[in-house]
NURORO-905917 format. One record per residue (C-alpha): x, y, z; residue in one letter. Coordinates in nm, 4 decimals, always signed. Example, Ala and Ser with C-alpha at 12.3 -4.5 7.8 and 13.67 -1.06 7.14 Angstrom:
2
- +1.2300:-0.4500:+0.7800:A
- +1.3670:-0.1060:+0.7140:S
***
This chain:
331
- +2.5563:+7.3494:-15.7835:M
- +2.2906:+7.2093:-15.5519:M
- +2.3416:+7.2402:-15.1766:I
- +2.1515:+7.0828:-14.8900:N
- +1.9692:+7.3383:-14.6768:V
- +1.8754:+7.2635:-14.3171:A
- +1.6273:+7.4971:-14.1458:V
- +1.6167:+7.4543:-13.7690:I
- +1.2736:+7.5417:-13.6340:G
- +0.9333:+7.4739:-13.7894:A
- +0.7468:+7.7776:-13.6619:G
- +0.5711:+8.0075:-13.9053:S
- +0.8800:+8.1914:-14.0311:W
- +1.1194:+7.8961:-14.0261:G
- +0.8702:+7.6914:-14.2262:T
- +0.8176:+7.9759:-14.4733:T
- +1.1902:+8.0191:-14.5341:V
- +1.2250:+7.6428:-14.5776:A
- +0.9383:+7.6566:-14.8297:H
- +1.1225:+7.9295:-15.0235:L
- +1.4521:+7.7411:-15.0212:A
- +1.2806:+7.4226:-15.1393:A
- +1.2058:+7.5989:-15.4685:H
- +1.5785:+7.6052:-15.5400:N
- +1.7637:+7.3502:-15.3261:M
- +1.7024:+7.0216:-15.1407:P
- +1.5664:+7.1461:-14.8076:T
- +1.4820:+6.9851:-14.4755:T
- +1.3161:+7.1643:-14.1849:V
- +1.3707:+7.0319:-13.8350:W
- +1.0628:+7.0239:-13.6103:A
- +1.0467:+6.9494:-13.2386:R
- +0.7011:+6.7934:-13.2701:R
- +0.6506:+6.4727:-13.4651:Q
- +0.2978:+6.5756:-13.5653:E
- +0.4337:+6.8913:-13.7312:V
- +0.6939:+6.6923:-13.9254:A
- +0.4323:+6.4359:-14.0305:D
- +0.1965:+6.7121:-14.1460:D
- +0.4675:+6.8670:-14.3643:I
- +0.5805:+6.5359:-14.5126:N
- +0.2367:+6.3841:-14.5683:T
- +0.0066:+6.6791:-14.6318:N
- +0.2554:+6.9499:-14.7358:H
- +0.1055:+7.1686:-14.4648:L
- +0.2067:+7.3107:-14.1283:N
- -0.1417:+7.3259:-13.9832:S
- -0.0209:+7.4266:-13.6372:R
- +0.1371:+7.7559:-13.7442:Y
- +0.0269:+7.8165:-14.1041:L
- -0.3173:+7.6606:-14.1491:P
- -0.4558:+7.6092:-14.5003:D
- -0.1378:+7.7255:-14.6739:R
- +0.0245:+7.4625:-14.8980:P
- +0.4003:+7.4197:-14.8772:L
- +0.6394:+7.3278:-15.1574:H
- +0.5933:+6.9557:-15.2260:P
- +0.9693:+6.8920:-15.2212:D
- +1.0124:+7.0286:-14.8675:L
- +1.0967:+6.7564:-14.6183:R
- +1.0694:+6.7639:-14.2391:A
- +1.2486:+6.5677:-13.9682:S
- +1.2605:+6.5452:-13.5893:T
- +1.6151:+6.4035:-13.6017:D
- +1.8319:+6.7071:-13.5300:L
- +2.1651:+6.5289:-13.5693:A
- +2.0811:+6.3809:-13.9089:A
- +1.9331:+6.7042:-14.0396:T
- +2.2392:+6.9061:-13.9399:V
- +2.4953:+6.6482:-14.0534:A
- +2.3679:+6.6651:-14.4111:A
- +2.3622:+7.0459:-14.4250:A
- +2.5686:+7.2633:-14.6578:D
- +2.3798:+7.5662:-14.5240:L
- +2.2312:+7.5959:-14.1755:L
- +1.9376:+7.8324:-14.1224:V
- +1.8465:+7.9053:-13.7614:M
- +1.4735:+7.9646:-13.7250:G
- +1.4522:+7.9462:-13.3452:V
- +1.3792:+8.2457:-13.1172:P
- +1.6633:+8.4397:-12.9575:S
- +1.6045:+8.2952:-12.6082:H
- +1.6650:+7.9394:-12.7362:G
- +1.9261:+8.0237:-12.9984:F
- +2.2446:+7.9468:-12.8033:R
- +2.1194:+7.6229:-12.6502:A
- +2.0085:+7.4940:-12.9904:T
- +2.3457:+7.5815:-13.1455:L
- +2.5260:+7.4010:-12.8646:E
- +2.3093:+7.0948:-12.9182:E
- +2.3612:+7.0784:-13.2930:L
- +2.7246:+7.1942:-13.3023:G
- +2.8871:+6.8476:-13.2798:P
- +2.6954:+6.7360:-13.5900:H
- +2.7742:+7.0363:-13.8143:L
- +3.0592:+7.0055:-14.0643:R
- +3.3307:+7.2766:-14.0560:P
- +3.2820:+7.6045:-14.2452:W
- +2.9126:+7.5544:-14.3151:V
- +2.7503:+7.9033:-14.3246:P
- +2.4917:+7.9801:-14.0566:V
- +2.2051:+8.2201:-14.1289:I
- +1.9919:+8.3606:-13.8471:S
- +1.6217:+8.4370:-13.8860:L
- +1.5814:+8.5552:-13.5248:A
- +1.5022:+8.9219:-13.4662:K
- +1.6125:+8.9643:-13.1093:G
- +1.9112:+9.0047:-12.8778:L
- +2.0361:+8.7535:-12.6241:E
- +1.9358:+8.8335:-12.2697:Q
- +2.2245:+8.8660:-12.0284:G
- +2.5046:+8.8852:-12.2836:S
- +2.3148:+9.1383:-12.5030:R
- +2.4745:+8.9743:-12.8073:L
- +2.3372:+8.9731:-13.1589:R
- +2.2620:+8.6264:-13.2973:M
- +2.5592:+8.6281:-13.5350:T
- +2.7817:+8.7030:-13.2361:Q
- +2.6323:+8.4016:-13.0599:V
- +2.7177:+8.1930:-13.3671:V
- +3.0743:+8.3222:-13.3551:D
- +3.1040:+8.2206:-12.9890:E
- +2.9430:+7.8774:-13.0138:V
- +3.0547:+7.7794:-13.3660:L
- +3.3776:+7.9693:-13.4391:P
- +3.4911:+7.9472:-13.8003:G
- +3.1419:+7.9278:-13.9467:H
- +3.0451:+8.2291:-14.1637:P
- +2.7444:+8.3925:-13.9963:A
- +2.4776:+8.6159:-14.1443:G
- +2.1134:+8.7130:-14.1235:V
- +1.8060:+8.7025:-14.3467:L
- +1.5734:+8.9882:-14.2575:T
- +1.3218:+9.2367:-14.3927:G
- +0.9484:+9.3156:-14.4085:P
- +0.8367:+8.9554:-14.4364:N
- +0.5025:+8.8297:-14.3069:L
- +0.4914:+8.4532:-14.3402:A
- +0.1292:+8.4084:-14.4444:K
- +0.1486:+8.6725:-14.7174:E
- +0.4559:+8.5077:-14.8676:I
- +0.2863:+8.1676:-14.8707:L
- -0.0167:+8.3299:-15.0320:D
- +0.2108:+8.4287:-15.3212:G
- +0.2282:+8.8032:-15.2637:H
- +0.5468:+8.9812:-15.3696:A
- +0.7999:+9.0550:-15.0959:A
- +1.1650:+9.1467:-15.0525:A
- +1.4357:+9.0662:-14.7987:A
- +1.8022:+9.1261:-14.7264:V
- +2.0691:+8.8647:-14.6689:V
- +2.3468:+9.0310:-14.4710:A
- +2.6957:+8.8818:-14.4692:M
- +3.0371:+9.0404:-14.4439:T
- +3.1507:+8.8154:-14.7315:D
- +2.9800:+8.9456:-15.0461:Q
- +3.0547:+8.6277:-15.2423:N
- +2.8765:+8.4118:-14.9859:V
- +2.5871:+8.6588:-14.9718:A
- +2.5420:+8.6457:-15.3483:E
- +2.5398:+8.2663:-15.3395:R
- +2.2717:+8.2735:-15.0719:L
- +2.0539:+8.4973:-15.2879:Q
- +2.0153:+8.1972:-15.5186:E
- +1.9001:+7.9818:-15.2266:V
- +1.6145:+8.2000:-15.1034:F
- +1.4967:+8.4022:-15.4050:A
- +1.1873:+8.3079:-15.6046:T
- +0.9854:+8.4792:-15.8763:D
- +0.7980:+8.6839:-15.6157:V
- +1.0504:+8.6899:-15.3292:F
- +1.3370:+8.9246:-15.4081:R
- +1.6564:+8.8962:-15.2036:V
- +1.9096:+9.1778:-15.1832:Y
- +2.2550:+9.1663:-15.0248:T
- +2.3964:+9.3935:-14.7564:N
- +2.7364:+9.3867:-14.5855:H
- +2.6077:+9.5672:-14.2731:D
- +2.5303:+9.2704:-14.0497:V
- +2.5249:+9.4830:-13.7336:I
- +2.2746:+9.7333:-13.8713:G
- +2.0450:+9.4645:-14.0092:C
- +2.0374:+9.2724:-13.6821:E
- +1.9842:+9.5769:-13.4598:I
- +1.7066:+9.7048:-13.6864:A
- +1.5305:+9.3682:-13.6716:G
- +1.5526:+9.3497:-13.2932:A
- +1.4542:+9.7056:-13.2011:L
- +1.1672:+9.7328:-13.4515:K
- +0.9820:+9.4689:-13.2499:N
- +0.9921:+9.6963:-12.9460:V
- +0.8573:+9.9877:-13.1512:I
- +0.5827:+9.7582:-13.2846:A
- +0.4686:+9.6989:-12.9277:L
- +0.4277:+10.0768:-12.8937:A
- +0.2389:+10.0973:-13.2223:S
- +0.0071:+9.8204:-13.1104:G
- -0.0535:+9.9953:-12.7792:M
- -0.1620:+10.3040:-12.9724:A
- -0.4156:+10.0914:-13.1618:D
- -0.5398:+9.9297:-12.8405:G
- -0.5881:+10.2708:-12.6821:L
- -0.7988:+10.3808:-12.9785:G
- -0.5679:+10.6556:-13.1018:T
- -0.5685:+10.7562:-13.4684:G
- -0.3399:+10.7209:-13.7669:D
- -0.1604:+11.0436:-13.6740:N
- -0.0418:+10.8860:-13.3500:T
- +0.0635:+10.5659:-13.5197:R
- +0.2592:+10.7584:-13.7835:A
- +0.4355:+10.9588:-13.5134:A
- +0.5276:+10.6442:-13.3199:V
- +0.6642:+10.4710:-13.6293:I
- +0.8627:+10.7734:-13.7457:T
- +1.0114:+10.8542:-13.4058:R
- +1.0705:+10.4836:-13.3560:G
- +1.2765:+10.4776:-13.6734:L
- +1.4854:+10.7598:-13.5280:T
- +1.5442:+10.5569:-13.2127:E
- +1.6495:+10.2373:-13.3843:L
- +1.8761:+10.4315:-13.6198:T
- +2.0377:+10.6190:-13.3320:R
- +2.1073:+10.3014:-13.1353:L
- +2.2106:+10.1006:-13.4397:G
- +2.4675:+10.3575:-13.5505:V
- +2.6043:+10.3789:-13.1964:A
- +2.6546:+10.0011:-13.2051:M
- +2.8426:+10.0147:-13.5359:G
- +2.5680:+9.9910:-13.7962:G
- +2.5486:+10.2111:-14.1041:E
- +2.2807:+10.4810:-14.1148:Q
- +2.1683:+10.3922:-14.4677:S
- +2.0727:+10.0414:-14.3535:T
- +1.7955:+10.1808:-14.1334:F
- +1.6290:+10.3506:-14.4300:A
- +1.6157:+10.0203:-14.6192:G
- +1.4346:+9.6879:-14.6043:L
- +1.5911:+9.5765:-14.2770:A
- +1.5053:+9.9064:-14.1088:G
- +1.2160:+10.1166:-14.2305:M
- +1.0650:+9.8350:-14.4390:G
- +1.0518:+9.5843:-14.1545:D
- +0.9407:+9.8509:-13.9072:L
- +0.6432:+9.9497:-14.1222:L
- +0.5271:+9.5937:-14.1809:A
- +0.5574:+9.4993:-13.8149:T
- +0.3882:+9.8132:-13.6836:C
- +0.0833:+9.8116:-13.9112:I
- +0.0073:+9.4487:-13.9938:S
- -0.2646:+9.2541:-13.8158:R
- -0.0401:+8.9505:-13.8631:Q
- +0.2389:+9.0997:-13.6521:S
- +0.2750:+8.9217:-13.3185:R
- +0.4473:+9.2184:-13.1545:N
- +0.1826:+9.4650:-13.2720:R
- -0.0844:+9.2234:-13.1450:H
- +0.0763:+9.2068:-12.7999:V
- +0.0914:+9.5863:-12.7888:G
- -0.2735:+9.6161:-12.8899:E
- -0.3827:+9.3780:-12.6148:E
- -0.1757:+9.5752:-12.3642:L
- -0.3515:+9.8899:-12.4830:G
- -0.6854:+9.7217:-12.4152:K
- -0.5835:+9.6599:-12.0562:G
- -0.4640:+9.2997:-12.0511:K
- -0.1495:+9.2070:-11.8604:T
- +0.1583:+9.0789:-12.0396:I
- +0.1169:+8.7440:-11.8607:E
- -0.2404:+8.7046:-11.9896:Q
- -0.1395:+8.7850:-12.3462:I
- +0.1575:+8.5491:-12.3597:I
- -0.0504:+8.2662:-12.2142:E
- -0.3018:+8.3068:-12.4979:E
- -0.0360:+8.2956:-12.7726:M
- +0.1323:+7.9881:-12.9208:N
- +0.4188:+8.1847:-13.0752:Q
- +0.6932:+8.4155:-12.9490:V
- +0.6793:+8.7963:-12.9636:A
- +1.0498:+8.8831:-12.9580:E
- +0.9940:+9.2462:-12.8580:G
- +0.8789:+9.1463:-12.5090:V
- +1.2149:+8.9885:-12.4268:K
- +1.4175:+9.2431:-12.6235:T
- +1.2866:+9.5574:-12.4532:A
- +1.5062:+9.5291:-12.1427:R
- +1.8147:+9.4382:-12.3480:V
- +1.7612:+9.7445:-12.5659:V
- +1.7345:+9.9672:-12.2611:M
- +2.0569:+9.8266:-12.1132:D
- +2.2422:+9.8853:-12.4388:L
- +2.1015:+10.2362:-12.4754:A
- +2.2094:+10.3253:-12.1212:A
- +2.5572:+10.1853:-12.1781:E
- +2.6009:+10.3811:-12.5017:L
- +2.4349:+10.6997:-12.3798:G
- +2.1597:+10.6826:-12.6443:V
- +1.8123:+10.8227:-12.5840:E
- +1.5313:+10.5784:-12.6677:T
- +1.2176:+10.7217:-12.5045:P
- +0.9673:+10.4983:-12.6857:I
- +1.1607:+10.1834:-12.6001:A
- +1.1911:+10.3088:-12.2431:E
- +0.8144:+10.3417:-12.2034:E
- +0.7531:+10.0024:-12.3677:V
- +1.0005:+9.8418:-12.1291:C
- +0.8185:+9.9974:-11.8349:A
- +0.4931:+9.8402:-11.9566:V
- +0.6206:+9.4868:-12.0238:V
- +0.8702:+9.4720:-11.7363:E
- +0.7351:+9.6976:-11.4618:D
- +0.3589:+9.6784:-11.5054:G
- +0.2997:+10.0352:-11.6199:R
- -0.0226:+10.0721:-11.8166:S
- -0.0211:+10.1608:-12.1851:A
- -0.2098:+10.4838:-12.1158:S
- +0.0508:+10.5848:-11.8569:E
- +0.3263:+10.5109:-12.1077:A
- +0.1718:+10.7398:-12.3672:Y
- +0.1226:+11.0154:-12.1134:R
- +0.4912:+10.9752:-12.0262:G
- +0.5916:+11.0260:-12.3892:L
- +0.3804:+11.3405:-12.4165:L
- +0.5460:+11.4873:-12.1080:R
- +0.8947:+11.4582:-12.2531:R
- +1.0800:+11.7722:-12.3527:Q
- +1.0678:+11.8409:-12.7249:I
- +1.3611:+11.9554:-12.9345:G
- +1.4984:+11.9425:-13.2872:H
- +1.3539:+11.6551:-13.4897:E
- +1.6874:+11.5311:-13.6188:L
- +1.8820:+11.5522:-13.2946:S
***
């Protein structure tokens, strides 16, 4: 059975997911800018965010939010966490009851500290909510390289149906019932990627990067389990897989921000130079608040937060990590 897919947000990842869905289902991506929609419809390109990478010819784009949402049998939210609630509130009156909502955002809401599926539950009660996540770099997927992701829903039947929407010959989609773990892993790994990028910017070696990634995995697992996630999730695609890709790839926005911080730029300078969002910058403080509330130690996230929020230098942050008391690796 064919279903109409609406992807809200025509940034690099929203466009890529819409491209994947268009292989299987009628798909429309909503864009704020008319020139982006025209580029997709006329040239089958999104030159603003994904230059020189052809999109599926059946993918359609629109700037009419109400019409795009009204026709949807599946709603995919490809907007950043800081605009997630407002966009849901705007589109809510046009969405038919019980339509599933899938989040692509890898962040936590500032203030409320809610996961995106919790925001969906508040704004659109009654709509099944889930997340599509994993080690997915948009440009590599559009270049045809093999990749894998997880669709996390509490309803296994819905999750299995969504596999058919997003999977292609080279994009494998697995299911997972642990929505909490998948969302926390996706949010916190961006903070760890900032630390990994700072290590690169400071000119440290692969040993340092490996230590940051490994200890970062411990941190996100510790916090995720404390919030109700399952430990096994953090060893999978949503956890370790996404963490590795984000920490080592030159395409990673969060790693890039960290690298520039390591080179001595201020967070304000870096953000001004970018035309896309690095979720880890906004998530760092939320992570620290949650960790304090739950009594969870997250030393790497703590130092990252001090850099992006309080103006501490990357070199000072790394010296702070080295001064910390050492103990058992698994504690």
